[in-house]
Backbone as a printed PyTorch tensor [residue, N CA C, xyz], in Angstrom:
tensor([[[ -2.6530, -10.3430,   8.1530],
         [ -3.4120,  -9.1090,   8.1970],
         [ -4.0140,  -8.8670,   6.8220]],

        [[ -5.2650,  -8.5110,   6.7950],
         [ -5.9720,  -8.2570,   5.5470],
         [ -6.1300,  -6.7560,   5.3360]],

        [[ -6.3200,  -6.4010,   4.0730],
         [ -6.6060,  -5.0250,   3.6910],
         [ -7.9050,  -5.0560,   2.8930]],

        [[ -8.8220,  -4.1620,   3.2380],
         [-10.1010,  -4.0990,   2.5270],
         [-10.3410,  -2.6670,   2.0800]],

        [[-10.9290,  -2.5500,   0.8970],
         [-11.3660,  -1.2470,   0.3980],
         [-12.8780,  -1.2770,   0.3540]],

        [[-13.4960,  -0.2770,   0.9640],
         [-14.9570,  -0.2310,   0.9730],
         [-15.4390,   1.1140,   0.4360]],

        [[-16.5510,   1.0460,  -0.2540],
         [-17.2520,   2.2320,  -0.7050],
         [-18.7030,   2.0670,  -0.2930]],

        [[-19.1910,   2.9970,   0.4970],
         [-20.5600,   2.9270,   1.0010],
         [-21.3340,   4.1010,   0.4180]],

        [[-22.4200,   3.7670,  -0.2710],
         [-23.2130,   4.7960,  -0.9440],
         [-24.6480,   4.7460,  -0.4340]],

        [[-25.0520,   5.7760,   0.3240],
         [-26.4590,   5.8380,   0.7380],
         [-27.3250,   6.2650,  -0.4410]],

        [[-28.4460,   5.6180,  -0.5800],
         [-29.3750,   5.9040,  -1.6710],
         [-30.7220,   6.2660,  -1.0460]],

        [[-31.4530,   7.1350,  -1.7020],
         [-32.7540,   7.5240,  -1.1570],
         [-32.6150,   8.5960,  -0.0980]],

        [[-31.6370,   9.4850,  -0.2900],
         [-31.4460,  10.5830,   0.6530],
         [-32.1020,  11.8470,   0.0930]],

        [[-32.1760,  12.8630,   0.8970],
         [-32.8190,  14.1090,   0.4860],
         [-31.9020,  15.0150,  -0.3300]],

        [[-30.5990,  14.6810,  -0.3750],
         [-29.6310,  15.5630,  -1.0210],
         [-28.6160,  14.7360,  -1.8060]],

        [[-28.0150,  15.3650,  -2.8030],
         [-26.9350,  14.6970,  -3.5300],
         [-25.6190,  14.7730,  -2.7660]],

        [[-25.5210,  15.6320,  -1.7690],
         [-24.3270,  15.7450,  -0.9440],
         [-24.2370,  14.5500,   0.0050]],

        [[-23.0450,  13.9860,   0.1300],
         [-22.8560,  12.8230,   0.9920],
         [-21.8940,  13.0790,   2.1470]],

        [[-21.3650,  14.2930,   2.2660],
         [-20.3240,  14.5570,   3.2600],
         [-20.7870,  14.3040,   4.6950]],

        [[-22.0390,  14.5590,   4.9990],
         [-22.5330,  14.2760,   6.3480],
         [-22.5050,  12.7770,   6.6210]],

        [[-22.8940,  11.9850,   5.6330],
         [-22.8360,  10.5320,   5.7900],
         [-21.3940,  10.0680,   5.9420]],

        [[-20.4970,  10.6270,   5.1420],
         [-19.0820,  10.2500,   5.2200],
         [-18.5280,  10.5830,   6.6040]],

        [[-18.8710,  11.7430,   7.1310],
         [-18.4090,  12.1150,   8.4680],
         [-18.9220,  11.1370,   9.5180]],

        [[-20.1640,  10.7190,   9.3930],
         [-20.7180,   9.7500,  10.3390],
         [-20.0320,   8.3920,  10.2150]],

        [[-19.6860,   8.0000,   8.9870],
         [-18.9390,   6.7480,   8.7970],
         [-17.5710,   6.8520,   9.4560]],

        [[-16.9310,   8.0010,   9.3130],
         [-15.6180,   8.2190,   9.9220],
         [-15.7050,   8.0910,  11.4460]],

        [[-16.7380,   8.6780,  12.0330],
         [-16.9250,   8.5800,  13.4860],
         [-17.0830,   7.1310,  13.9200]],

        [[-17.8250,   6.3520,  13.1370],
         [-17.9940,   4.9300,  13.4610],
         [-16.6590,   4.1990,  13.3760]],

        [[-15.8780,   4.4790,  12.3370],
         [-14.5790,   3.8200,  12.1930],
         [-13.6470,   4.1610,  13.3440]],

        [[-13.6930,   5.3850,  13.8430],
         [-12.8410,   5.7820,  14.9620],
         [-13.1400,   4.9910,  16.2250]],

        [[-14.3440,   4.4710,  16.3520],
         [-14.7130,   3.6590,  17.5150],
         [-13.9880,   2.3160,  17.5240]],

        [[-13.5400,   1.8570,  16.3750],
         [-12.9060,   0.5480,  16.2460],
         [-11.3810,   0.7340,  16.2580]],

        [[-10.8450,   0.9040,  17.4430],
         [ -9.4280,   1.2560,  17.5930],
         [ -8.4700,   0.1040,  17.2960]],

        [[ -8.9850,  -1.0930,  17.1160],
         [ -8.1110,  -2.2440,  16.8480],
         [ -7.8390,  -2.4490,  15.3590]],

        [[ -8.3670,  -1.5820,  14.5080],
         [ -8.0700,  -1.6460,  13.0800],
         [ -7.5340,  -0.2940,  12.6260]],

        [[ -6.7890,  -0.3110,  11.5320],
         [ -6.3150,   0.9370,  10.9280],
         [ -7.2150,   1.2570,   9.7490]],

        [[ -7.4050,   2.5470,   9.5020],
         [ -8.1730,   2.9260,   8.3210],
         [ -7.6230,   4.2100,   7.7350]],

        [[ -7.8470,   4.3510,   6.4470],
         [ -7.4420,   5.5560,   5.7240],
         [ -8.5690,   5.9140,   4.7680]],

        [[ -9.1160,   7.0980,   4.9400],
         [-10.1620,   7.5640,   4.0340],
         [ -9.5080,   8.2190,   2.8250]],

        [[-10.1090,   8.0080,   1.6660],
         [ -9.6630,   8.6450,   0.4400],
         [-10.8690,   9.3810,  -0.1480]],

        [[-10.6860,  10.1660,  -1.1990],
         [-11.8360,  10.8760,  -1.7650],
         [-12.9340,   9.9560,  -2.3080]],

        [[-12.5870,   8.7020,  -2.6290],
         [-13.5620,   7.8150,  -3.2650],
         [-13.9030,   6.5550,  -2.4670]],

        [[-13.1040,   6.2340,  -1.4400],
         [-13.3430,   5.0080,  -0.6800],
         [-12.5730,   5.0750,   0.6310]],

        [[-12.6550,   4.0100,   1.3810],
         [-11.9210,   3.8890,   2.6390],
         [-11.1780,   2.5670,   2.6280]],

        [[ -9.9220,   2.6070,   3.0830],
         [ -9.0850,   1.4150,   3.1730],
         [ -9.0130,   1.0200,   4.6460]],

        [[ -9.2390,  -0.2540,   4.9220],
         [ -9.1690,  -0.7870,   6.2770],
         [ -8.0550,  -1.8220,   6.3510]],

        [[ -7.4300,  -1.9520,   7.5210],
         [ -6.3750,  -2.9390,   7.7110],
         [ -6.5550,  -3.6010,   9.0720]],

        [[ -6.5070,  -4.9300,   9.0810],
         [ -6.6340,  -5.6630,  10.3310],
         [ -6.9360,  -7.1240,  10.0510]],

        [[ -7.1820,  -7.8920,  11.1030],
         [ -7.5700,  -9.2910,  10.9120],
         [ -8.8820,  -9.3710,  10.1230]],

        [[ -8.9640, -10.3130,   9.2100],
         [-10.1160, -10.4040,   8.3170],
         [-11.4420, -10.4540,   9.0660]],

        [[-11.5390, -11.2720,  10.0920],
         [-12.8000, -11.3650,  10.8340],
         [-13.2080, -10.0200,  11.4160]],

        [[-12.2480,  -9.2690,  11.9420],
         [-12.5560,  -7.9420,  12.4980],
         [-12.9830,  -6.9790,  11.4030]],

        [[-12.2920,  -7.0340,  10.2440],
         [-12.6600,  -6.1430,   9.1530],
         [-14.1010,  -6.3860,   8.7270]],

        [[-14.4880,  -7.6350,   8.6280],
         [-15.8590,  -7.9440,   8.2250],
         [-16.8670,  -7.4380,   9.2550]],

        [[-16.5260,  -7.5410,  10.5470],
         [-17.4020,  -6.9930,  11.5920],
         [-17.5300,  -5.4740,  11.4640]],

        [[-16.4040,  -4.8090,  11.2270],
         [-16.4040,  -3.3470,  11.1130],
         [-17.1590,  -2.9090,   9.8560]],

        [[-16.9620,  -3.6230,   8.7670],
         [-17.6830,  -3.2880,   7.5350],
         [-19.1860,  -3.3780,   7.7650]],

        [[-19.6150,  -4.3980,   8.4620],
         [-21.0540,  -4.5120,   8.7620],
         [-21.5290,  -3.3190,   9.5940]],

        [[-20.7250,  -2.9250,  10.5730],
         [-21.0960,  -1.7980,  11.4350],
         [-21.2040,  -0.5020,  10.6390]],

        [[-20.2500,  -0.2300,   9.7620],
         [-20.3080,   1.0270,   9.0040],
         [-21.3840,   0.9700,   7.9140]],

        [[-21.6770,  -0.2130,   7.4140],
         [-22.7580,  -0.3550,   6.4360],
         [-24.0990,   0.0880,   7.0410]],

        [[-24.2780,  -0.1350,   8.3290],
         [-25.5340,   0.2090,   9.0020],
         [-25.6790,   1.6970,   9.2780]],

        [[-24.5750,   2.4330,   9.3200],
         [-24.6210,   3.8460,   9.7110],
         [-25.5580,   4.6820,   8.8420]],

        [[-25.4960,   4.6100,   7.5220],
         [-26.4220,   5.4400,   6.7300],
         [-27.8920,   5.1410,   7.0070]],

        [[-28.2200,   3.8920,   7.3130],
         [-29.6090,   3.5580,   7.6410],
         [-30.0460,   4.2930,   8.9010]],

        [[-29.1570,   4.3340,   9.8990],
         [-29.5240,   5.0080,  11.1490],
         [-29.6170,   6.5170,  10.9640]],

        [[-29.0890,   7.0180,   9.8460],
         [-29.1310,   8.4500,   9.5650],
         [-30.1190,   8.8070,   8.4540]],

        [[-31.0640,   7.9170,   8.1760],
         [-32.1570,   8.2590,   7.2830],
         [-32.1060,   7.7240,   5.8720]],

        [[-31.0110,   7.1050,   5.4580],
         [-30.9690,   6.5400,   4.1090],
         [-31.9780,   5.3960,   4.0110]],

        [[-32.6120,   5.2890,   2.8630],
         [-33.5900,   4.2310,   2.6460],
         [-32.9670,   2.9950,   2.0000]],

        [[-31.7760,   3.1810,   1.4410],
         [-31.0840,   2.0870,   0.7550],
         [-29.5890,   2.3810,   0.8250]],

        [[-28.7740,   1.3300,   0.9650],
         [-27.3180,   1.4990,   1.0430],
         [-26.6550,   0.4660,   0.1470]],

        [[-25.7560,   0.9360,  -0.6990],
         [-24.9670,   0.0500,  -1.5540],
         [-23.5250,   0.0680,  -1.0490]],

        [[-23.0020,  -1.0920,  -0.6790],
         [-21.6330,  -1.1980,  -0.1680],
         [-20.8350,  -2.1160,  -1.0740]],

        [[-19.7210,  -1.5880,  -1.5790],
         [-18.7930,  -2.3890,  -2.3860],
         [-17.5670,  -2.6990,  -1.5370]],

        [[-17.0880,  -3.9450,  -1.6360],
         [-15.9700,  -4.3930,  -0.8130],
         [-14.9520,  -5.1110,  -1.6970]],

        [[-13.6820,  -4.7330,  -1.5490],
         [-12.5780,  -5.4780,  -2.1440],
         [-11.6560,  -5.8800,  -0.9980]],

        [[-11.2200,  -7.1380,  -0.9870],
         [-10.3770,  -7.6440,   0.0950],
         [ -9.0890,  -8.2120,  -0.4790]],

        [[ -7.9710,  -7.7930,   0.0890],
         [ -6.6530,  -8.3510,  -0.2140],
         [ -6.1960,  -9.0660,   1.0480]],

        [[ -6.2360, -10.3870,   1.0330],
         [ -5.9100, -11.2010,   2.2080],
         [ -4.6900, -12.0480,   1.8770]],

        [[ -3.5270, -11.4690,   2.0050],
         [ -2.2790, -12.1620,   1.6540],
         [ -1.7850, -12.9500,   2.8530]],

        [[ -1.4860, -14.2380,   2.6380],
         [ -1.0910, -15.1000,   3.7530],
         [  0.3040, -15.6960,   3.6020]],

        [[  0.9900, -15.3820,   2.4950],
         [  2.3410, -15.9370,   2.3260],
         [  3.3970, -15.1020,   3.0440]],

        [[  3.0880, -13.8370,   3.3500],
         [  3.9990, -12.9860,   4.1120],
         [  3.1970, -11.8200,   4.6750]],

        [[  3.7230, -11.1540,   5.6900],
         [  2.9940, -10.0140,   6.2720],
         [  2.7710,  -8.9180,   5.2370]],

        [[  1.5910,  -8.3250,   5.2680],
         [  1.2580,  -7.2450,   4.3500],
         [  0.5270,  -6.1550,   5.1310]],

        [[  0.7200,  -4.9370,   4.7090],
         [  0.0320,  -3.8020,   5.3250],
         [ -0.1280,  -2.7130,   4.2670]],

        [[ -0.9280,  -1.7190,   4.5820],
         [ -1.0800,  -0.6000,   3.6630],
         [  0.2830,   0.0360,   3.4050]],

        [[  1.0620,   0.2650,   4.4810],
         [  2.3520,   0.9150,   4.3390],
         [  3.3300,   0.0470,   3.5630]],

        [[  3.3300,  -1.2480,   3.8100],
         [  4.2290,  -2.1640,   3.0940],
         [  3.9570,  -2.1200,   1.6060]],

        [[  2.6870,  -2.0640,   1.2270],
         [  2.3410,  -2.0090,  -0.1960],
         [  2.8360,  -0.7040,  -0.8280]],

        [[  2.6730,   0.4030,  -0.1230],
         [  3.1370,   1.6990,  -0.6340],
         [  4.6630,   1.7400,  -0.7200]],

        [[  5.3410,   1.1930,   0.2970],
         [  6.8100,   1.1650,   0.3010],
         [  7.3310,   0.3180,  -0.8570]],

        [[  6.6760,  -0.7850,  -1.1580],
         [  7.1010,  -1.6530,  -2.2360],
         [  7.0770,  -0.9180,  -3.5820]],

        [[  6.0400,  -0.1700,  -3.8200],
         [  5.9380,   0.6070,  -5.0480],
         [  6.9780,   1.7250,  -5.0700]],

        [[  7.1450,   2.4000,  -3.9340],
         [  8.1150,   3.5060,  -3.8620],
         [  9.5290,   3.0200,  -4.1790]],

        [[  9.8980,   1.8490,  -3.6930],
         [ 11.2300,   1.3070,  -3.9790],
         [ 11.4260,   1.0770,  -5.4780]],

        [[ 10.3900,   0.7090,  -6.1480],
         [ 10.4870,   0.4520,  -7.5860],
         [ 10.5200,   1.7460,  -8.4150]],

        [[ 10.1370,   2.8520,  -7.8020],
         [ 10.1510,   4.1350,  -8.5000],
         [ 11.5260,   4.8270,  -8.4440]],

        [[ 12.3870,   4.3500,  -7.5710],
         [ 13.7150,   4.9940,  -7.4460],
         [ 14.7710,   4.2410,  -8.2090]]])
């Protein structure tokens, strides 16, 4: 299972506010029920098979274009660990154990 962090920035919009675009991205992510996602104030974390994540990233990258953006910048970081199972929760639990 892979974990990806994505940041999608619409450029060429009429406003500096991006919350409407973020809400539309969230709606698109909800359509993909076979992956897990967590939105943060600065990015979104996705979890699932790598091929599916790449398909979903492409789908959400297109959303700002369909909502009027003239340009979209998408940054992607991928953690694809194959030596043992990994998940968003496993990574958080690992750190929490080291804090106690």
